[in-house]
C-alpha positions in Angstrom: -26.1 72.4 68.8 -26.2 69.7 72.1 -30.3 69.4 71.7 -29.9 68.5 67.9 -27.4 66.1 68.7 -29.5 64.4 71.3 -32.2 64.3 68.9 -30.3 62.5 66.1 -28.8 60.0 68.7 -32.7 59.1 69.8 -33.8 58.9 66.1 -31.0 56.3 65.8 -31.6 54.4 68.7 -35.4 54.5 68.2 -34.9 53.2 64.7 -32.5 50.5 65.8 -35.0 49.1 68.2 -37.7 49.2 65.3 -35.2 47.2 63.1 -34.4 44.7 66.0 -38.4 44.4 66.5 -38.8 43.9 62.6 -36.0 41.2 62.5 -37.5 39.4 65.6 -41.0 39.3 63.8 -39.6 38.2 60.7 -37.2 35.1 62.6 -40.7 34.5 64.7 -42.6 34.5 61.2 -40.6 32.3 59.6 -40.0 29.6 62.2 -44.2 29.8 62.7 -45.3 26.7 63.4 -48.5 27.9 62.1 -47.5 27.5 58.2 -47.1 23.8 56.6 -46.7 22.0 53.6 -48.1 18.8 53.1 -47.4 16.5 50.5 -49.4 13.7 49.7 -48.5 10.9 47.0 -47.5 7.2 46.9 -44.0 6.2 48.5 -43.4 3.6 45.1 -44.5 4.3 41.6 -44.1 2.2 38.4 -42.0 3.7 35.4 -45.0 4.7 33.0 -48.2 4.4 35.3 -49.1 8.2 36.4 -50.0 8.8 39.7 -51.2 11.7 41.5 -49.3 14.1 44.2 -51.7 16.4 46.1 -50.2 19.7 47.5 -51.7 21.2 51.2 -50.7 24.3 52.2 -52.3 25.5 55.4 -51.8 29.0 56.7 -52.9 28.8 60.6 -50.1 31.8 61.2 -53.0 34.4 62.4 -51.9 36.2 59.7 -53.2 37.2 56.1 -50.4 36.4 53.2 -50.2 38.0 50.0 -49.4 36.8 46.7 -48.5 33.0 47.3 -46.4 31.3 44.7 -46.5 27.6 44.3 -43.3 26.0 42.9 -43.1 22.3 42.1 -39.7 20.5 40.5 -39.9 17.2 39.8 -36.5 15.2 39.5 -34.7 13.8 36.3 -37.1 11.0 34.9 -40.5 12.8 35.9 -42.2 14.7 34.3 -46.1 16.5 34.4 -48.6 13.8 32.5 -49.0 15.5 29.2 -46.9 18.1 29.4 -43.7 16.4 27.7 -40.8 14.8 29.2 -38.6 18.3 29.3 -40.8 20.0 31.6 -39.9 19.5 35.2 -41.3 23.1 36.9 -44.5 24.2 37.6 -45.2 27.5 38.8 -48.7 28.7 39.8 -50.0 31.9 41.2 -52.6 31.4 44.3 -53.5 34.9 45.1 -53.9 35.5 48.7 -54.4 33.1 51.7 -56.3 34.1 54.7 -55.4 33.4 58.2 -56.6 29.7 58.9 -56.9 28.9 55.2 -55.9 25.8 53.2 -54.6 25.5 49.9 -55.0 22.3 47.7 -53.0 21.4 44.7 -53.2 18.5 42.7 -50.8 17.2 39.8 -50.4 13.9 37.6 -47.2 12.9 37.5 -45.6 10.4 35.1 -42.2 8.7 35.9 -40.1 7.1 33.9 -37.1 6.4 35.6 -35.1 3.2 35.7 -36.3 0.7 38.1 -34.7 0.9 41.8 -33.8 4.7 41.8 -35.4 6.8 44.7 -36.3 10.4 43.7 -36.9 13.5 45.6 -39.8 15.9 44.4 -39.6 19.4 46.0 -42.4 21.9 47.0 -41.9 25.6 47.6 -44.2 28.1 48.4 -43.5 31.9 48.2 -45.5 34.6 49.8 -45.3 37.9 51.6 -47.5 38.7 55.0 -49.7 41.6 54.9 -48.2 43.1 57.7 -44.6 43.3 56.1 -43.1 44.0 52.5 -40.5 41.3 52.5 -41.2 37.9 51.2 -40.7 34.9 53.0 -40.4 30.7 51.4 -41.7 27.6 53.0 -40.2 24.4 51.6 -40.9 20.4 51.4 -39.9 17.4 49.7 -41.2 13.7 49.1 -38.8 10.9 48.4 -40.6 8.3 45.7 -38.9 4.6 45.0 -39.6 3.8 41.0 -40.1 0.0 42.2 -39.9 -1.3 38.6 -41.6 -0.5 35.2 -45.4 -0.9 35.0 -44.8 -3.0 31.6 -42.2 -5.7 31.4 -40.5 -6.2 28.3 -38.0 -9.4 27.9 -36.0 -10.0 24.8 -34.9 -13.6 25.1 -31.9 -14.9 22.5 -30.1 -18.2 22.5 -26.8 -18.1 24.5 -24.9 -18.7 21.6 -25.7 -17.9 17.9 -23.5 -19.4 14.6 -22.2 -16.8 12.2 -24.5 -16.6 9.4 -27.1 -18.8 10.8 -30.6 -17.6 11.1 -32.3 -17.8 14.6 -35.1 -16.6 16.6 -35.2 -13.4 19.2 -38.8 -13.9 21.0 -39.8 -10.7 22.6 -42.3 -10.7 25.5 -44.7 -8.0 27.2 -46.4 -7.7 30.4 -48.8 -5.1 32.0 -48.1 -5.7 35.8 -49.8 -2.0 36.8 -53.4 -1.4 37.7 -54.6 0.3 34.8 -54.5 0.2 31.0 -52.2 1.1 28.8 -52.7 2.9 25.7 -50.7 3.9 22.5 -47.6 1.7 23.3 -44.7 2.0 20.7 -41.9 -0.9 21.0 -38.6 -0.1 19.1 -35.7 -2.8 18.5 -32.0 -1.9 18.3 -29.9 -4.3 16.2 -26.3 -4.7 16.3 -24.9 -3.0 13.0 -24.1 -6.9 11.8 -27.3 -8.1 11.9 -29.7 -8.4 9.1 -33.1 -9.0 9.8 -35.2 -11.9 8.0 -38.9 -11.8 9.6 -41.3 -11.2 12.4 -44.0 -13.1 13.5 -45.9 -9.7 14.1 -45.4 -7.4 10.9 -43.3 -4.1 11.7 -45.4 -1.1 11.6 -42.2 1.3 10.5 -38.9 -0.5 9.0 -37.8 -3.6 10.3 -37.8 -2.6 14.0 -40.9 -0.5 15.2 -44.0 -2.0 16.2 -47.4 0.2 17.2 -48.5 -2.2 20.0 -51.7 0.0 20.5 -53.2 -0.3 23.7 -52.2 -3.4 26.8 -55.5 -4.0 29.3 -53.7 -4.6 32.9 -52.8 -7.9 33.6 -52.8 -8.6 29.9 -49.4 -10.1 27.8 -48.0 -10.4 24.2 -45.2 -11.8 22.4 -43.8 -12.0 19.4 -40.7 -13.5 17.2 -37.6 -11.9 15.2 -36.0 -13.8 13.0 -32.2 -12.8 11.9 -28.5 -13.6 10.7 -25.6 -12.3 12.8 -22.3 -12.2 11.3 -19.4 -12.0 13.8 -16.1 -14.3 14.6 -16.4 -16.9 17.4 -16.5 -15.3 21.0 -18.1 -11.9 19.5 -20.6 -10.5 21.7 -23.7 -8.8 20.6 -26.3 -7.1 22.4 -29.9 -6.3 21.5 -32.0 -3.5 22.8 -35.9 -2.4 22.8 -37.1 0.8 24.2 -41.1 0.8 24.9 -42.6 4.0 25.0 -46.3 5.1 25.7 -47.1 8.4 23.4 -50.1 10.8 25.0 -51.3 13.4 22.4 -47.7 14.9 21.2 -45.3 13.6 23.9 -43.8 10.2 24.1 -42.7 8.6 27.4 -40.4 5.9 28.1 -41.8 2.8 29.8 -39.1 0.2 29.5 -35.8 -0.3 28.7 -34.5 -4.1 28.2 -31.3 -5.8 26.3 -29.7 -9.5 25.8 -26.7 -10.7 24.3 -25.8 -13.3 22.3 -22.2 -14.6 21.2 -21.2 -16.4 18.2 -20.2 -19.9 18.5 -17.8 -21.9 16.9 -19.3 -22.3 13.1 -19.2 -25.7 11.2 -17.0 -24.0 8.5 -14.5 -21.6 9.4 -15.1 -18.8 6.5 -12.9 -15.6 5.6 -12.1 -13.3 3.2 -8.6 -11.5 2.7 -7.4 -8.6 0.5 -3.9 -8.5 -0.5 -3.1 -11.4 2.0 -4.8 -8.7 4.6 -7.2 -10.4 6.6 -10.9 -9.1 7.1 -9.6 -8.9 10.8 -6.6 -7.5 10.5 -4.8 -4.2 9.5 -7.5 -2.0 7.4 -6.3 -1.9 3.9 -6.9 1.1 1.7 -7.6 0.7 -2.1 -5.9 3.1 -4.8 -7.6 4.1 -8.1 -6.3 1.6 -10.3 -4.8 -0.7 -8.3 -5.4 -4.4 -9.3 -7.1 -6.0 -5.9 -6.5 -9.9 -5.2 -8.8 -11.6 -3.4 -8.7 -15.0 -1.6 -11.4 -16.8 0.2 -10.4 -19.7 2.6 -12.7 -22.0 4.2 -12.2 -25.0 6.8 -13.9 -28.0 7.5 -14.9 -27.1 11.7 -16.7 -30.0 12.3 -16.1 -34.3 12.5 -18.7 -34.8 9.7 -17.8 -34.1 6.0 -20.0 -31.5 3.8 -21.1 -32.2 1.0 -21.7 -30.1 -1.7 -20.5 -27.0 -0.9 -21.0 -23.5 -2.7 -19.3 -20.3 -2.1 -20.6 -17.1 -3.4 -19.2 -13.5 -3.1 -21.2 -10.7 -3.9 -19.3 -7.3 -5.1 -20.6 -3.7 -4.5 -19.3 -0.4 -5.0 -19.0 2.6 -7.6 -15.3 2.3 -7.4 -15.0 -1.7 -8.9 -14.2 -2.1 -12.7 -16.9 -5.0 -13.1 -15.8 -5.7 -16.5 -12.0 -6.7 -15.0 -13.1 -9.7 -13.0 -10.7 -12.8 -13.4 -11.9 -15.8 -11.7 -12.5 -19.7 -11.9 -16.0 -19.1 -10.3 -19.2 -18.5 -12.0 -20.0 -14.9 -12.7 -23.5 -14.0 -12.2 -24.1 -10.2 -13.7 -27.8 -9.5 -12.3 -26.3 -9.5 -9.0 -22.5 -9.0 -9.3 -22.0 -12.4 -7.5 -19.2 -14.9 -8.2 -20.0 -18.4 -7.6 -17.9 -21.4 -6.7 -19.0 -25.1 -6.5 -18.8 -28.6 -7.4 -19.2 -27.8 -11.0 -15.8 -25.4 -11.1 -14.3 -26.2 -7.9 -13.8 -30.5 -7.6 -12.8 -29.6 -4.0 -16.2 -28.8 -3.0 -18.4 -31.9 -3.9 -17.0 -33.5 -1.0 -14.7 -31.4 2.4 -13.5 -34.2 4.7 -13.3 -33.1 8.5 -10.5 -30.7 9.1 -9.9 -30.0 5.2 -9.5 -26.5 4.0 -9.2 -24.7 0.4 -9.3 -21.4 -0.9 -10.9 -19.6 -3.9 -9.6 -17.1 -5.7 -10.6 -13.5 -7.6 -8.8 -10.5 -9.1 -10.4 -7.4 -10.1 -9.0 -4.1 -10.9 -10.2 -0.6 -8.9 -11.8 2.4 -11.5 -8.8 4.4 -13.0 -11.5 7.8 -12.1 -14.0 8.5 -9.6 -17.5 9.2 -10.6 -17.9 12.4 -9.3 -20.9 14.7 -10.2 -21.6 16.5 -7.0 -19.5 17.6 -4.0 -21.6 14.9 -1.8 -20.0 12.0 -4.2 -16.8 11.2 -1.5 -15.8 8.2 1.1 -15.8 5.6 -1.8 -15.8 1.9 -0.4 -15.6 -1.6 -2.1 -17.3 -4.4 -0.5 -17.4 -8.2 -0.3 -20.4 -10.1 0.8 -19.3 -13.7 1.2 -21.0 -16.8 2.4 -20.8 -20.8 2.2 -23.8 -22.9 2.1 -24.5 -26.6 1.8 -28.0 -28.5 0.9 -29.3 -25.1 0.8 -28.9 -23.9 4.1 -25.7 -21.1 4.9 -22.8 -22.2 7.0 -21.2 -18.9 7.6 -20.8 -15.9 6.3 -18.3 -12.9 5.9 -18.1 -9.3 5.1 -15.3 -7.3 3.8 -15.1 -3.7 3.1 -12.8 -1.8 1.7 -12.1 2.3 1.2 -10.7 3.9 -1.3 -8.1 6.3 -0.9 -9.0 10.3 -2.3 -6.7 12.1 -4.3 -5.1 15.4 -4.0 -3.3 16.7 -6.5 -1.8 20.5 -7.5 -1.1 22.3 -10.7 1.7 25.1 -11.0 1.6 27.6 -13.5 3.8 30.8 -14.3 2.8 33.8 -16.1 4.8 37.3 -17.2 1.6 39.1 -18.3 -0.9 38.4 -15.4 -3.2 41.4 -14.7 -5.8 39.4 -13.5 -3.7 38.4 -10.6 -3.4 42.1 -9.1 0.5 41.7 -9.7 2.2 43.9 -12.1 5.3 42.5 -13.8 8.1 44.4 -14.6 11.3 43.6 -16.4 12.6 43.1 -19.7 10.9 39.9 -21.3 12.7 38.1 -23.2 14.6 37.8 -19.4 18.3 39.6 -19.7 21.3 38.7 -18.0 21.8 41.3 -15.3 18.3 42.5 -15.0 15.8 41.8 -12.9 12.3 40.0 -14.5 9.1 39.4 -12.0 6.8 36.7 -12.8 3.8 35.2 -11.1 3.3 31.8 -9.9 0.3 30.1 -9.5 -0.4 27.3 -7.3 -3.9 25.3 -7.8 -5.2 22.6 -5.2 -7.6 19.8 -6.6 -9.5 17.0 -4.2 -11.1 14.3 -5.4 -13.2 11.8 -3.5 -12.5 12.7 0.2 -11.9 15.4 2.7 -8.3 16.4 3.1 -6.4 17.8 6.3 -2.8 19.0 7.1 -2.4 19.9 3.4 1.0 21.4 2.6 2.4 22.5 -0.7 6.2 23.1 -1.3 8.4 24.3 -3.8 12.3 25.5 -4.0 12.9 28.6 -5.9 15.3 28.6 -8.4 19.0 30.3 -8.0 18.8 33.8 -8.6 15.0 33.7 -8.0 13.3 35.5 -4.9 9.7 35.8 -3.6 8.9 39.8 -3.4 6.0 40.7 -1.5 3.1 39.0 0.0 1.1 36.1 -1.6 -2.7 36.0 -2.2 -4.7 33.0 -1.4 -8.1 32.7 0.0 -7.5 29.6 2.3 -4.3 29.0 4.5 -1.3 30.9 4.6 2.0 31.1 2.3 5.6 31.3 3.9 8.6 31.7 2.3 12.1 30.6 4.1 14.5 32.8 2.5 17.8 30.5 3.6 16.7 27.7 1.9 14.8 29.6 -0.9 11.3 27.2 -0.2 7.5 28.8 -0.3 5.2 26.1 1.6 1.6 26.8 1.3 -0.1 25.1 4.2 -4.1 24.5 4.5 -5.5 22.7 7.5 -8.3 21.8 5.5 -9.3 20.9 2.0 -13.6 19.5 1.3 -13.7 16.6 -1.0 -13.7 17.7 -5.1 -12.6 21.3 -4.9 -11.1 22.0 -8.1 -13.4 19.2 -9.7 -16.7 20.3 -8.9 -16.3 24.2 -9.1 -13.1 26.0 -8.6 -10.0 25.2 -7.3 -8.5 26.8 -4.0 -5.4 29.1 -5.5 -2.4 30.8 -4.4 -0.6 33.3 -5.9 2.9 35.0 -5.5 5.3 37.3 -7.4 9.1 36.4 -7.9 11.9 38.1 -9.0 14.4 36.6 -11.5 18.2 37.9 -11.8 19.6 35.8 -14.6 23.6 35.4 -14.9 25.2 35.8 -18.3 26.0 31.7 -18.0 22.2 31.4 -18.2 22.3 33.0 -21.4 20.7 31.2 -24.7 18.7 28.6 -21.9 15.4 28.8 -20.2 15.5 30.0 -16.7 14.8 27.9 -13.7 11.7 29.9 -11.7 11.3 26.9 -9.2 11.7 23.3 -9.2 9.2 20.6 -8.9 5.9 21.5 -6.7 4.7 19.0 -4.2 1.7 18.7 -1.8 1.0 15.9 0.7 -2.4 16.1 2.5 -3.8 13.4 5.1 -6.8 11.6 3.5 -9.6 12.1 6.5 -11.5 9.0 5.2 -9.0 6.3 5.2 -6.3 7.9 7.6 -3.7 7.7 4.9 -1.0 10.1 3.6 -0.9 11.0 0.0 1.1 12.8 -2.2 1.4 14.2 -5.6 3.3 16.9 -7.4 3.7 18.6 -10.8 6.9 19.9 -12.9 9.3 22.2 -12.5 8.6 25.6 -13.7 11.2 27.9 -16.1 10.7 31.5 -17.9 9.5 29.1 -21.0 6.0 30.2 -19.7 3.8 27.5 -21.7 1.0 28.5 -19.6 1.3 32.1 -20.7 -0.1 32.6 -24.6 1.7 36.1 -24.6 4.8 34.3 -24.8 5.3 32.6 -28.2 8.0 29.7 -28.5 11.5 30.7 -27.3 10.3 34.2 -26.0 11.2 32.9 -22.3 15.0 32.1 -23.3 17.6 34.4 -21.4 19.3 37.1 -23.5 22.7 37.8 -23.0 
């Protein structure tokens, strides 16, 4: 036993010594100055211009390194040339590295980060010494500054632009790199209220994309875009450009530029009002069948008189009843435009400095929505107005008015209603002092918009109570015994449900117990059914209702006339 104990202790001591020596060897190997990673590359680069990065790994440790693996990690805004901007990690298996060997790998990289940003490229070499089973890693980094873009792009717009008046924007670009750029594409982003008129260089796609092709070093180009901005005095608008370089199927951003302009005071102040609501004021929502009263006001804002003014208002929107237009202006049916000039409005022949005036027109909103598909929704009424003199547009204004949607409820009651899954019992015609079951159906219908927070409510008649659980594929139905109120809540109701396709439905069973005083009359099952909902398009709350239901049961064709009168 003693010998065995000594032997065990000796083995433990040997293992401890081996572990210590191994740990010391690993520590020395990791700290060895014989392993080195050196990164060769520029200190500064230009965005959009590729550059070379060389990774040198030298093994002067005196040992063979097995299964050497190299990883290069690029920062955000850098990419491997020709491999797409989303790839920022490259892994390579280099095999074994003998003692005294040097491994060199080259990479072509492109930067598209913003000018002035300093980024860090990381490199890691993972390996296993031949004499050890463990793996080790050596790391190094290199800082690179993105000095500027390889191609300068500038957008030049006037500091101030008159609303409704055409103005130029100059787009200039220049290659400042020491290499040629190929397959360049420039895209402009306009403010929402900007209307493109023309360009000295024809766009290749739409009105905002130019494929510039190749641009040699030290070469440049420019073109002009003309257009009109609509806005109020002091409004600021920003134009943006994005220059991309395409390589095979990959696109790299080379330059981002922007320019701003401010709406100057107009020689003619011009605005459109609807039902006394200014286009700059609170948003007004029109209702089907409503008569809309539009007023266009104008004011000479300059020191000289304006002569031969013309005011035009173009109407657009499927919900306009164009046959109902009433105005002193001339109606041009070819483009649905009302025109006022000196022929029908004498004040427009000469407008003195500081003088103001108004023109008016009236139009009805259609009663019915033009619904053919589920996507027929969110209808808008647009008035595009402009004032001109001597064929020059002085001012423009645009008023857009949303049309509210409609939600309706259809309430029906039945005695014989096998399709509902409920079995109604009791005498029919109902008799005083005896219970009779009925089923009540609620059908929802939505038109033209999506709705949220939908609630349907109805209060049961005296001596009527709900029995069992309601059935509905959407929302929930709850019953308050104290108030006898039934409530159907639906979180969201998509547009045109029940108009196109089957309507959402809730069905519940009630029990009515007529009293002697009800004999000879119909018994009230439920009062008026009311629905409220939030119109997601306009933000307005809309509502509607259906008539109360009694034991007359007009929708149950199995119950004849007078068949629902309470019997003694």
